[in-house]
Biopython code that builds the backbone (N, CA, C, O; Angstrom):
import numpy as np
from Bio.PDB.StructureBuilder import StructureBuilder

atoms = [
    (1, "MET", "N", (-8.333, -21.559, -27.507)),
    (1, "MET", "CA", (-7.235, -21.919, -26.647)),
    (1, "MET", "C", (-7.710, -21.641, -25.211)),
    (1, "MET", "O", (-8.223, -20.553, -24.949)),
    (2, "ASN", "N", (-7.557, -22.577, -24.287)),
    (2, "ASN", "CA", (-7.932, -22.224, -22.899)),
    (2, "ASN", "C", (-7.132, -20.929, -22.462)),
    (2, "ASN", "O", (-5.929, -20.800, -22.688)),
    (3, "PRO", "N", (-7.897, -19.997, -21.826)),
    (3, "PRO", "CA", (-7.255, -18.786, -21.363)),
    (3, "PRO", "C", (-6.205, -18.986, -20.299)),
    (3, "PRO", "O", (-5.343, -18.123, -20.134)),
    (4, "ASN", "N", (-6.235, -20.068, -19.582)),
    (4, "ASN", "CA", (-5.314, -20.234, -18.504)),
    (4, "ASN", "C", (-4.126, -21.128, -18.847)),
    (4, "ASN", "O", (-3.326, -21.444, -17.967)),
    (5, "GLU", "N", (-3.993, -21.539, -20.100)),
    (5, "GLU", "CA", (-2.882, -22.363, -20.577)),
    (5, "GLU", "C", (-1.746, -21.331, -21.025)),
    (5, "GLU", "O", (-1.938, -20.137, -21.258)),
    (6, "ASP", "N", (-0.678, -21.927, -21.091)),
    (6, "ASP", "CA", (0.548, -21.209, -21.808)),
    (6, "ASP", "C", (0.327, -20.792, -23.089)),
    (6, "ASP", "O", (-0.050, -21.623, -23.915)),
    (7, "GLN", "N", (0.504, -19.589, -23.418)),
    (7, "GLN", "CA", (0.167, -18.984, -24.765)),
    (7, "GLN", "C", (1.151, -18.559, -25.484)),
    (7, "GLN", "O", (0.990, -17.700, -26.350)),
    (8, "LEU", "N", (2.414, -19.164, -25.187)),
    (8, "LEU", "CA", (3.763, -18.681, -26.064)),
    (8, "LEU", "C", (3.576, -19.264, -27.417)),
    (8, "LEU", "O", (3.887, -18.596, -28.403)),
    (9, "GLU", "N", (3.117, -20.400, -27.529)),
    (9, "GLU", "CA", (2.956, -21.027, -28.858)),
    (9, "GLU", "C", (2.133, -20.068, -29.787)),
    (9, "GLU", "O", (2.509, -19.800, -30.928)),
    (10, "GLU", "N", (1.079, -19.608, -29.271)),
    (10, "GLU", "CA", (0.208, -18.726, -29.932)),
    (10, "GLU", "C", (0.888, -17.349, -30.412)),
    (10, "GLU", "O", (0.620, -16.748, -31.453)),
    (11, "LEU", "N", (1.693, -17.030, -29.572)),
    (11, "LEU", "CA", (2.391, -15.681, -29.895)),
    (11, "LEU", "C", (3.699, -15.829, -30.750)),
    (11, "LEU", "O", (4.187, -14.879, -31.362)),
    (12, "ALA", "N", (4.189, -17.002, -30.744)),
    (12, "ALA", "CA", (5.428, -17.157, -31.324)),
    (12, "ALA", "C", (5.443, -16.905, -32.976)),
    (12, "ALA", "O", (4.520, -17.323, -33.675)),
    (13, "GLY", "N", (6.465, -16.252, -33.473)),
    (13, "GLY", "CA", (6.756, -15.872, -34.752)),
    (13, "GLY", "C", (6.019, -14.621, -35.275)),
    (13, "GLY", "O", (5.860, -14.390, -36.473)),
    (14, "ALA", "N", (5.609, -13.881, -34.328)),
    (14, "ALA", "CA", (4.958, -12.578, -34.690)),
    (14, "ALA", "C", (5.398, -11.356, -33.799)),
    (14, "ALA", "O", (5.545, -11.522, -32.588)),
    (15, "VAL", "N", (5.583, -10.291, -34.311)),
    (15, "VAL", "CA", (5.812, -9.091, -33.467)),
    (15, "VAL", "C", (4.452, -8.632, -32.936)),
    (15, "VAL", "O", (3.439, -8.792, -33.617)),
    (16, "PHE", "N", (4.423, -8.125, -31.858)),
    (16, "PHE", "CA", (3.061, -7.775, -31.193)),
    (16, "PHE", "C", (3.335, -6.778, -30.168)),
    (16, "PHE", "O", (4.404, -6.734, -29.558)),
    (17, "GLU", "N", (2.373, -5.985, -29.984)),
    (17, "GLU", "CA", (2.333, -4.825, -28.890)),
    (17, "GLU", "C", (1.957, -5.666, -27.609)),
    (17, "GLU", "O", (0.919, -6.329, -27.598)),
    (18, "VAL", "N", (2.782, -5.631, -26.571)),
    (18, "VAL", "CA", (2.429, -6.346, -25.384)),
    (18, "VAL", "C", (1.154, -5.692, -24.790)),
    (18, "VAL", "O", (0.224, -6.421, -24.446)),
    (19, "ALA", "N", (1.081, -4.465, -24.670)),
    (19, "ALA", "CA", (-0.145, -3.864, -23.964)),
    (19, "ALA", "C", (-1.510, -4.145, -24.647)),
    (19, "ALA", "O", (-2.596, -4.097, -24.068)),
    (20, "ALA", "N", (-1.324, -4.428, -25.883)),
    (20, "ALA", "CA", (-2.534, -4.778, -26.806)),
    (20, "ALA", "C", (-3.032, -6.124, -26.657)),
    (20, "ALA", "O", (-4.022, -6.502, -27.284)),
    (21, "LEU", "N", (-2.315, -6.962, -25.755)),
    (21, "LEU", "CA", (-2.829, -8.296, -25.523)),
    (21, "LEU", "C", (-4.079, -8.447, -24.676)),
    (21, "LEU", "O", (-4.724, -9.495, -24.657)),
    (22, "LEU", "N", (-4.403, -7.363, -23.974)),
    (22, "LEU", "CA", (-5.451, -7.430, -23.036)),
    (22, "LEU", "C", (-6.182, -6.019, -23.046)),
    (22, "LEU", "O", (-5.507, -4.991, -23.110)),
    (23, "SER", "N", (-7.498, -5.982, -22.987)),
    (23, "SER", "CA", (-8.198, -4.824, -22.897)),
    (23, "SER", "C", (-8.690, -4.501, -21.612)),
    (23, "SER", "O", (-8.853, -5.428, -20.819)),
    (24, "TYR", "N", (-8.970, -3.268, -21.248)),
    (24, "TYR", "CA", (-9.451, -2.950, -20.040)),
    (24, "TYR", "C", (-11.095, -3.162, -20.101)),
    (24, "TYR", "O", (-11.774, -3.127, -21.127)),
    (25, "GLN", "N", (-11.512, -3.365, -18.905)),
    (25, "GLN", "CA", (-13.053, -3.548, -18.789)),
    (25, "GLN", "C", (-13.387, -2.584, -17.739)),
    (25, "GLN", "O", (-12.595, -2.442, -16.807)),
    (26, "ASP", "N", (-14.451, -1.919, -17.784)),
    (26, "ASP", "CA", (-14.929, -0.899, -16.797)),
    (26, "ASP", "C", (-15.217, -1.696, -15.484)),
    (26, "ASP", "O", (-15.874, -2.735, -15.430)),
    (27, "GLY", "N", (-14.608, -1.032, -14.398)),
    (27, "GLY", "CA", (-14.964, -1.449, -12.950)),
    (27, "GLY", "C", (-14.339, -2.820, -12.856)),
    (27, "GLY", "O", (-14.992, -3.572, -12.132)),
    (28, "ALA", "N", (-13.269, -3.347, -13.379)),
    (28, "ALA", "CA", (-12.878, -4.680, -13.223)),
    (28, "ALA", "C", (-11.274, -4.713, -13.404)),
    (28, "ALA", "O", (-10.632, -3.760, -13.845)),
    (29, "ILE", "N", (-10.736, -5.912, -13.013)),
    (29, "ILE", "CA", (-9.343, -6.282, -13.122)),
    (29, "ILE", "C", (-9.366, -7.410, -14.083)),
    (29, "ILE", "O", (-10.036, -8.383, -13.741)),
    (30, "VAL", "N", (-8.760, -7.454, -15.213)),
    (30, "VAL", "CA", (-8.848, -8.579, -16.118)),
    (30, "VAL", "C", (-7.303, -9.047, -16.109)),
    (30, "VAL", "O", (-6.354, -8.283, -15.931)),
    (31, "SER", "N", (-7.217, -10.428, -16.330)),
    (31, "SER", "CA", (-5.887, -10.923, -16.482)),
    (31, "SER", "C", (-5.839, -11.994, -17.650)),
    (31, "SER", "O", (-6.850, -12.562, -18.063)),
    (32, "ARG", "N", (-4.573, -12.211, -18.136)),
    (32, "ARG", "CA", (-4.324, -13.150, -18.971)),
    (32, "ARG", "C", (-2.931, -13.753, -18.834)),
    (32, "ARG", "O", (-1.916, -13.058, -18.865)),
    (33, "THR", "N", (-2.925, -15.087, -18.680)),
    (33, "THR", "CA", (-1.687, -15.736, -18.381)),
    (33, "THR", "C", (-1.116, -16.069, -19.703)),
    (33, "THR", "O", (-1.748, -16.672, -20.570)),
    (34, "ILE", "N", (0.073, -15.665, -19.823)),
    (34, "ILE", "CA", (0.958, -15.649, -21.052)),
    (34, "ILE", "C", (1.827, -17.013, -20.940)),
    (34, "ILE", "O", (1.824, -17.829, -21.861)),
    (35, "VAL", "N", (2.467, -17.177, -19.919)),
    (35, "VAL", "CA", (3.266, -18.401, -19.580)),
    (35, "VAL", "C", (2.870, -18.981, -18.196)),
    (35, "VAL", "O", (2.679, -18.238, -17.234)),
    (36, "ASP", "N", (2.761, -20.241, -18.128)),
    (36, "ASP", "CA", (2.325, -20.910, -16.810)),
    (36, "ASP", "C", (3.181, -22.340, -16.891)),
    (36, "ASP", "O", (2.735, -23.397, -17.336)),
    (37, "ARG", "N", (4.558, -22.112, -16.337)),
    (37, "ARG", "CA", (5.369, -23.210, -16.419)),
    (37, "ARG", "C", (5.895, -23.600, -15.075)),
    (37, "ARG", "O", (5.701, -22.805, -14.155)),
    (38, "GLU", "N", (6.543, -24.732, -14.830)),
    (38, "GLU", "CA", (6.957, -25.182, -13.415)),
    (38, "GLU", "C", (7.761, -24.119, -12.825)),
    (38, "GLU", "O", (7.675, -23.949, -11.609)),
    (39, "ASP", "N", (8.614, -23.304, -13.597)),
    (39, "ASP", "CA", (9.718, -22.482, -12.992)),
    (39, "ASP", "C", (9.297, -20.876, -13.011)),
    (39, "ASP", "O", (9.871, -20.025, -12.332)),
    (40, "VAL", "N", (8.303, -20.642, -13.820)),
    (40, "VAL", "CA", (7.866, -19.266, -14.076)),
    (40, "VAL", "C", (6.498, -19.146, -14.464)),
    (40, "VAL", "O", (5.993, -20.022, -15.165)),
    (41, "THR", "N", (5.803, -18.093, -14.058)),
    (41, "THR", "CA", (4.640, -17.573, -14.646)),
    (41, "THR", "C", (4.642, -16.217, -15.193)),
    (41, "THR", "O", (5.266, -15.378, -14.545)),
    (42, "VAL", "N", (4.101, -15.879, -16.185)),
    (42, "VAL", "CA", (3.946, -14.585, -16.735)),
    (42, "VAL", "C", (2.487, -14.208, -17.012)),
    (42, "VAL", "O", (1.829, -14.820, -17.854)),
    (43, "THR", "N", (2.007, -13.231, -16.322)),
    (43, "THR", "CA", (0.533, -12.738, -16.400)),
    (43, "THR", "C", (0.418, -11.380, -16.564)),
    (43, "THR", "O", (1.111, -10.586, -15.929)),
    (44, "MET", "N", (-0.530, -11.009, -17.490)),
    (44, "MET", "CA", (-0.774, -9.636, -17.809)),
    (44, "MET", "C", (-2.042, -9.201, -17.027)),
    (44, "MET", "O", (-2.959, -10.010, -16.887)),
    (45, "PHE", "N", (-2.117, -8.033, -16.550)),
    (45, "PHE", "CA", (-3.151, -7.486, -15.891)),
    (45, "PHE", "C", (-3.659, -6.094, -16.493)),
    (45, "PHE", "O", (-2.851, -5.227, -16.823)),
    (46, "ALA", "N", (-4.959, -5.936, -16.610)),
    (46, "ALA", "CA", (-5.587, -4.625, -17.012)),
    (46, "ALA", "C", (-6.383, -4.246, -15.838)),
    (46, "ALA", "O", (-7.301, -4.953, -15.423)),
    (47, "VAL", "N", (-6.026, -3.105, -15.287)),
    (47, "VAL", "CA", (-6.601, -2.772, -13.921)),
    (47, "VAL", "C", (-7.377, -1.522, -14.267)),
    (47, "VAL", "O", (-6.737, -0.608, -14.787)),
    (48, "ASP", "N", (-8.712, -1.353, -14.041)),
    (48, "ASP", "CA", (-9.365, -0.207, -14.430)),
    (48, "ASP", "C", (-9.214, 0.892, -13.223)),
    (48, "ASP", "O", (-8.861, 0.509, -12.107)),
    (49, "ALA", "N", (-9.464, 2.113, -13.458)),
    (49, "ALA", "CA", (-9.182, 3.058, -12.436)),
    (49, "ALA", "C", (-10.211, 2.799, -11.202)),
    (49, "ALA", "O", (-11.372, 2.406, -11.321)),
    (50, "GLY", "N", (-9.588, 3.080, -10.089)),
    (50, "GLY", "CA", (-10.262, 2.829, -8.794)),
    (50, "GLY", "C", (-10.261, 1.337, -8.255)),
    (50, "GLY", "O", (-10.761, 1.095, -7.156)),
    (51, "GLN", "N", (-9.713, 0.364, -9.012)),
    (51, "GLN", "CA", (-9.609, -0.989, -8.684)),
    (51, "GLN", "C", (-8.360, -1.097, -7.816)),
    (51, "GLN", "O", (-7.521, -0.197, -7.786)),
    (52, "SER", "N", (-8.265, -2.194, -7.130)),
    (52, "SER", "CA", (-7.114, -2.614, -6.278)),
    (52, "SER", "C", (-6.863, -4.216, -6.195)),
    (52, "SER", "O", (-7.732, -5.050, -6.451)),
    (53, "ILE", "N", (-5.726, -4.469, -5.854)),
    (53, "ILE", "CA", (-5.406, -5.813, -5.554)),
    (53, "ILE", "C", (-5.094, -5.796, -4.106)),
    (53, "ILE", "O", (-4.157, -5.052, -3.818)),
    (54, "SER", "N", (-5.625, -6.409, -3.160)),
    (54, "SER", "CA", (-5.484, -6.170, -1.808)),
    (54, "SER", "C", (-4.056, -6.700, -1.308)),
    (54, "SER", "O", (-3.342, -7.411, -2.014)),
    (55, "GLU", "N", (-3.720, -6.286, -0.038)),
    (55, "GLU", "CA", (-2.407, -6.761, 0.409)),
    (55, "GLU", "C", (-2.456, -8.199, 0.558)),
    (55, "GLU", "O", (-3.434, -8.767, 1.044)),
    (56, "HIS", "N", (-1.424, -8.796, 0.153)),
    (56, "HIS", "CA", (-1.086, -10.263, 0.083)),
    (56, "HIS", "C", (0.554, -10.592, 0.063)),
    (56, "HIS", "O", (1.425, -9.735, -0.083)),
    (57, "THR", "N", (0.752, -11.863, 0.221)),
    (57, "THR", "CA", (2.086, -12.163, 0.032)),
    (57, "THR", "C", (2.109, -13.413, -1.006)),
    (57, "THR", "O", (1.101, -14.055, -1.301)),
    (58, "ALA", "N", (3.304, -13.641, -1.472)),
    (58, "ALA", "CA", (3.397, -14.766, -2.390)),
    (58, "ALA", "C", (4.736, -15.601, -2.097)),
    (58, "ALA", "O", (5.711, -15.067, -1.567)),
    (59, "GLN", "N", (4.714, -16.818, -2.444)),
    (59, "GLN", "CA", (5.719, -17.660, -2.010)),
    (59, "GLN", "C", (7.041, -17.389, -2.847)),
    (59, "GLN", "O", (8.128, -17.817, -2.459)),
    (60, "HIS", "N", (6.901, -16.700, -3.943)),
    (60, "HIS", "CA", (8.066, -16.625, -4.952)),
    (60, "HIS", "C", (8.281, -15.131, -5.252)),
    (60, "HIS", "O", (7.319, -14.366, -5.201)),
    (61, "ASP", "N", (9.407, -14.730, -5.538)),
    (61, "ASP", "CA", (9.812, -13.420, -6.049)),
    (61, "ASP", "C", (8.913, -13.109, -7.364)),
    (61, "ASP", "O", (8.471, -14.041, -8.035)),
    (62, "ALA", "N", (8.689, -11.886, -7.666)),
    (62, "ALA", "CA", (7.959, -11.528, -8.880)),
    (62, "ALA", "C", (8.492, -10.070, -9.279)),
    (62, "ALA", "O", (8.790, -9.221, -8.438)),
    (63, "ILE", "N", (8.565, -9.905, -10.512)),
    (63, "ILE", "CA", (8.866, -8.497, -11.119)),
    (63, "ILE", "C", (7.521, -8.150, -11.849)),
    (63, "ILE", "O", (6.865, -8.858, -12.613)),
    (64, "LEU", "N", (7.266, -6.779, -11.380)),
    (64, "LEU", "CA", (6.167, -6.074, -12.023)),
    (64, "LEU", "C", (6.794, -5.097, -13.075)),
    (64, "LEU", "O", (7.773, -4.402, -12.803)),
    (65, "HIS", "N", (6.125, -5.086, -14.379)),
    (65, "HIS", "CA", (6.563, -4.200, -15.294)),
    (65, "HIS", "C", (5.273, -3.552, -15.681)),
    (65, "HIS", "O", (4.319, -4.233, -16.057)),
    (66, "VAL", "N", (5.221, -2.139, -15.590)),
    (66, "VAL", "CA", (3.982, -1.493, -15.967)),
    (66, "VAL", "C", (4.160, -1.096, -17.521)),
    (66, "VAL", "O", (5.172, -0.594, -18.011)),
    (67, "LEU", "N", (3.034, -1.406, -18.153)),
    (67, "LEU", "CA", (3.063, -1.237, -19.733)),
    (67, "LEU", "C", (2.250, -0.103, -20.111)),
    (67, "LEU", "O", (2.457, 0.370, -21.228)),
    (68, "ASP", "N", (1.279, 0.464, -19.307)),
    (68, "ASP", "CA", (0.448, 1.530, -19.693)),
    (68, "ASP", "C", (-0.152, 2.146, -18.301)),
    (68, "ASP", "O", (-0.603, 1.441, -17.399)),
    (69, "GLY", "N", (-0.096, 3.365, -18.273)),
    (69, "GLY", "CA", (-0.682, 4.011, -17.099)),
    (69, "GLY", "C", (0.383, 4.175, -15.925)),
    (69, "GLY", "O", (1.602, 4.195, -16.096)),
    (70, "THR", "N", (-0.257, 4.283, -14.748)),
    (70, "THR", "CA", (0.541, 4.434, -13.480)),
    (70, "THR", "C", (-0.123, 3.572, -12.459)),
    (70, "THR", "O", (-1.339, 3.619, -12.274)),
    (71, "ALA", "N", (0.697, 2.767, -11.779)),
    (71, "ALA", "CA", (0.168, 1.871, -10.756)),
    (71, "ALA", "C", (0.800, 2.527, -9.382)),
    (71, "ALA", "O", (1.897, 3.082, -9.319)),
    (72, "HIS", "N", (-0.039, 2.362, -8.400)),
    (72, "HIS", "CA", (0.392, 2.651, -6.945)),
    (72, "HIS", "C", (0.621, 1.293, -6.345)),
    (72, "HIS", "O", (-0.183, 0.369, -6.463)),
    (73, "VAL", "N", (1.844, 1.213, -5.646)),
    (73, "VAL", "CA", (2.184, -0.122, -5.168)),
    (73, "VAL", "C", (2.637, 0.053, -3.687)),
    (73, "VAL", "O", (3.325, 1.024, -3.371)),
    (74, "SER", "N", (2.274, -0.833, -2.831)),
    (74, "SER", "CA", (2.875, -0.727, -1.448)),
    (74, "SER", "C", (3.578, -2.142, -1.186)),
    (74, "SER", "O", (2.986, -3.203, -1.387)),
    (75, "ILE", "N", (4.745, -2.070, -0.774)),
    (75, "ILE", "CA", (5.596, -3.216, -0.466)),
    (75, "ILE", "C", (6.099, -3.059, 0.976)),
    (75, "ILE", "O", (6.809, -2.114, 1.320)),
    (76, "ASP", "N", (5.722, -3.969, 1.743)),
    (76, "ASP", "CA", (5.942, -3.742, 3.213)),
    (76, "ASP", "C", (5.836, -2.321, 3.819)),
    (76, "ASP", "O", (6.716, -1.772, 4.483)),
    (77, "SER", "N", (4.778, -1.872, 3.533)),
    (77, "SER", "CA", (4.266, -0.470, 3.952)),
    (77, "SER", "C", (4.992, 0.630, 3.282)),
    (77, "SER", "O", (4.754, 1.772, 3.674)),
    (78, "THR", "N", (5.804, 0.458, 2.371)),
    (78, "THR", "CA", (6.536, 1.530, 1.573)),
    (78, "THR", "C", (5.720, 1.749, 0.212)),
    (78, "THR", "O", (5.544, 0.794, -0.545)),
    (79, "GLU", "N", (5.305, 2.823, -0.038)),
    (79, "GLU", "CA", (4.566, 3.148, -1.397)),
    (79, "GLU", "C", (5.503, 3.673, -2.421)),
    (79, "GLU", "O", (6.469, 4.416, -2.248)),
    (80, "TYR", "N", (5.017, 3.125, -3.585)),
    (80, "TYR", "CA", (5.758, 3.523, -4.849)),
    (80, "TYR", "C", (4.708, 3.969, -5.956)),
    (80, "TYR", "O", (3.549, 3.556, -5.964)),
    (81, "GLU", "N", (5.191, 4.783, -6.816)),
    (81, "GLU", "CA", (4.414, 5.147, -7.997)),
    (81, "GLU", "C", (5.075, 4.744, -9.096)),
    (81, "GLU", "O", (6.165, 5.279, -9.303)),
    (82, "VAL", "N", (4.620, 3.798, -9.976)),
    (82, "VAL", "CA", (5.195, 2.983, -11.033)),
    (82, "VAL", "C", (4.554, 3.200, -12.405)),
    (82, "VAL", "O", (3.410, 2.840, -12.683)),
    (83, "GLY", "N", (5.406, 3.830, -13.250)),
    (83, "GLY", "CA", (4.627, 4.339, -14.591)),
    (83, "GLY", "C", (5.149, 3.561, -15.660)),
    (83, "GLY", "O", (5.971, 2.660, -15.489)),
    (84, "ASP", "N", (4.585, 3.968, -16.989)),
    (84, "ASP", "CA", (4.990, 3.259, -18.271)),
    (84, "ASP", "C", (6.431, 2.834, -18.319)),
    (84, "ASP", "O", (7.280, 3.712, -18.160)),
    (85, "GLY", "N", (6.787, 1.660, -18.509)),
    (85, "GLY", "CA", (8.089, 1.186, -18.656)),
    (85, "GLY", "C", (8.902, 0.853, -17.318)),
    (85, "GLY", "O", (9.948, 0.204, -17.302)),
    (86, "ASP", "N", (8.331, 1.339, -16.313)),
    (86, "ASP", "CA", (9.056, 1.001, -14.928)),
    (86, "ASP", "C", (8.724, -0.345, -14.459)),
    (86, "ASP", "O", (7.697, -0.946, -14.772)),
    (87, "GLY", "N", (9.671, -0.797, -13.672)),
    (87, "GLY", "CA", (9.562, -2.121, -13.083)),
    (87, "GLY", "C", (9.782, -2.027, -11.458)),
    (87, "GLY", "O", (10.253, -1.014, -10.940)),
    (88, "LEU", "N", (9.453, -3.005, -10.826)),
    (88, "LEU", "CA", (9.601, -3.148, -9.307)),
    (88, "LEU", "C", (9.605, -4.721, -9.041)),
    (88, "LEU", "O", (8.997, -5.542, -9.727)),
    (89, "VAL", "N", (10.332, -4.978, -8.017)),
    (89, "VAL", "CA", (10.470, -6.412, -7.623)),
    (89, "VAL", "C", (9.638, -6.611, -6.295)),
    (89, "VAL", "O", (9.752, -5.875, -5.316)),
    (90, "PHE", "N", (8.847, -7.619, -6.373)),
    (90, "PHE", "CA", (8.085, -8.063, -5.127)),
    (90, "PHE", "C", (8.797, -9.218, -4.402)),
    (90, "PHE", "O", (8.565, -10.374, -4.756)),
    (91, "PRO", "N", (9.643, -8.956, -3.413)),
    (91, "PRO", "CA", (10.252, -10.169, -2.724)),
    (91, "PRO", "C", (9.361, -11.151, -2.284)),
    (91, "PRO", "O", (8.223, -10.815, -1.958)),
    (92, "SER", "N", (9.747, -12.408, -2.226)),
    (92, "SER", "CA", (8.729, -13.415, -1.752)),
    (92, "SER", "C", (8.511, -13.218, -0.275)),
    (92, "SER", "O", (9.406, -12.729, 0.415)),
    (93, "GLU", "N", (7.277, -13.605, 0.268)),
    (93, "GLU", "CA", (6.810, -13.533, 1.635)),
    (93, "GLU", "C", (6.682, -12.114, 2.119)),
    (93, "GLU", "O", (6.369, -11.920, 3.294)),
    (94, "VAL", "N", (6.927, -10.991, 1.204)),
    (94, "VAL", "CA", (6.720, -9.707, 1.846)),
    (94, "VAL", "C", (5.412, -9.168, 1.396)),
    (94, "VAL", "O", (5.100, -9.273, 0.210)),
    (95, "PRO", "N", (4.631, -8.605, 2.247)),
    (95, "PRO", "CA", (3.399, -8.023, 1.948)),
    (95, "PRO", "C", (3.382, -6.936, 0.915)),
    (95, "PRO", "O", (4.217, -6.034, 0.986)),
    (96, "HIS", "N", (2.466, -6.963, -0.063)),
    (96, "HIS", "CA", (2.329, -5.987, -1.134)),
    (96, "HIS", "C", (0.968, -5.849, -1.572)),
    (96, "HIS", "O", (0.168, -6.763, -1.373)),
    (97, "ALA", "N", (0.641, -4.802, -2.143)),
    (97, "ALA", "CA", (-0.794, -4.368, -2.733)),
    (97, "ALA", "C", (-0.518, -3.414, -3.828)),
    (97, "ALA", "O", (0.513, -2.749, -3.926)),
    (98, "LEU", "N", (-1.711, -3.396, -4.799)),
    (98, "LEU", "CA", (-1.647, -2.448, -5.844)),
    (98, "LEU", "C", (-2.875, -1.892, -6.119)),
    (98, "LEU", "O", (-3.901, -2.561, -5.994)),
    (99, "TRP", "N", (-2.889, -0.591, -6.529)),
    (99, "TRP", "CA", (-4.149, 0.148, -6.893)),
    (99, "TRP", "C", (-3.781, 1.079, -7.845)),
    (99, "TRP", "O", (-2.616, 1.446, -7.992)),
    (100, "GLY", "N", (-4.901, 1.561, -8.631)),
    (100, "GLY", "CA", (-4.782, 2.522, -9.615)),
    (100, "GLY", "C", (-5.764, 3.684, -9.520)),
    (100, "GLY", "O", (-6.965, 3.422, -9.463)),
    (101, "GLU", "N", (-5.341, 4.961, -9.499)),
    (101, "GLU", "CA", (-6.160, 6.050, -9.598)),
    (101, "GLU", "C", (-6.738, 6.286, -11.010)),
    (101, "GLU", "O", (-7.827, 6.794, -11.273)),
    (102, "GLU", "N", (-5.772, 5.806, -11.901)),
    (102, "GLU", "CA", (-6.119, 5.855, -13.331)),
    (102, "GLU", "C", (-5.954, 4.232, -13.783)),
    (102, "GLU", "O", (-5.363, 3.415, -13.076)),
    (103, "ARG", "N", (-6.454, 3.974, -14.824)),
    (103, "ARG", "CA", (-6.140, 2.692, -15.484)),
    (103, "ARG", "C", (-4.748, 2.291, -15.672)),
    (103, "ARG", "O", (-3.964, 3.152, -16.071)),
    (104, "PHE", "N", (-4.306, 1.047, -15.431)),
    (104, "PHE", "CA", (-2.931, 0.631, -15.818)),
    (104, "PHE", "C", (-2.911, -0.757, -16.208)),
    (104, "PHE", "O", (-3.736, -1.564, -15.779)),
    (105, "LYS", "N", (-1.951, -1.066, -17.044)),
    (105, "LYS", "CA", (-1.684, -2.413, -17.510)),
    (105, "LYS", "C", (-0.410, -2.813, -16.942)),
    (105, "LYS", "O", (0.498, -1.990, -16.827)),
    (106, "MET", "N", (-0.267, -4.151, -16.540)),
    (106, "MET", "CA", (1.224, -4.564, -16.085)),
    (106, "MET", "C", (1.295, -5.932, -16.539)),
    (106, "MET", "O", (0.344, -6.608, -16.929)),
    (107, "LEU", "N", (2.588, -6.308, -16.448)),
    (107, "LEU", "CA", (3.008, -7.707, -16.724)),
    (107, "LEU", "C", (3.738, -8.160, -15.455)),
    (107, "LEU", "O", (4.677, -7.510, -14.995)),
    (108, "LEU", "N", (3.279, -9.303, -14.893)),
    (108, "LEU", "CA", (3.878, -9.750, -13.773)),
    (108, "LEU", "C", (4.540, -11.272, -13.985)),
    (108, "LEU", "O", (3.880, -12.278, -14.246)),
    (109, "THR", "N", (5.860, -11.223, -13.830)),
    (109, "THR", "CA", (6.734, -12.460, -13.923)),
    (109, "THR", "C", (7.043, -12.943, -12.711)),
    (109, "THR", "O", (7.813, -12.323, -11.979)),
    (110, "MET", "N", (6.472, -14.134, -12.339)),
    (110, "MET", "CA", (6.808, -14.757, -11.082)),
    (110, "MET", "C", (7.730, -16.011, -11.246)),
    (110, "MET", "O", (7.456, -16.929, -12.020)),
    (111, "THR", "N", (8.881, -15.974, -10.429)),
    (111, "THR", "CA", (9.689, -16.923, -10.513)),
    (111, "THR", "C", (9.295, -18.009, -9.543)),
    (111, "THR", "O", (8.708, -17.698, -8.506)),
    (112, "LYS", "N", (9.590, -19.299, -9.828)),
    (112, "LYS", "CA", (9.304, -20.357, -8.849)),
    (112, "LYS", "C", (10.398, -21.153, -8.483)),
    (112, "LYS", "O", (10.253, -22.065, -7.669)),
]
sb = StructureBuilder()
sb.init_structure("model")
sb.init_model(0)
sb.init_chain("A")
sb.init_seg("    ")
for serial, (resi, resn, name, xyz) in enumerate(atoms, 1):
    if name == "N":
        sb.init_residue(resn, " ", resi, " ")
    sb.init_atom(name, np.array(xyz, "f"), 0.0, 1.0, " ", f" {name:<3s}", serial, name[0])
structure = sb.get_structure()
């Protein structure tokens, strides 16, 4: 299967551990698109310690859900620490960034 295609069909009918869908890689940020539809995308990220996603904006609202570890997040210059099971909303067109002092995995759901 193309790693950038919608993968719901591949996962349907099975119980799975969400955090196990993607492995960490040393010194890297790895992503896997789970859903890529006209109205929503769901992407999983595995972020190694010391890695970051630089400040940017997006056209659509998004919900971050941390699956493993702790993410440090900045939204419009306000900083948050988001741990296992925690969520946070990224409002559209508002600058945000992420980084990890330790490894973390997250699921990002973006509405369109």
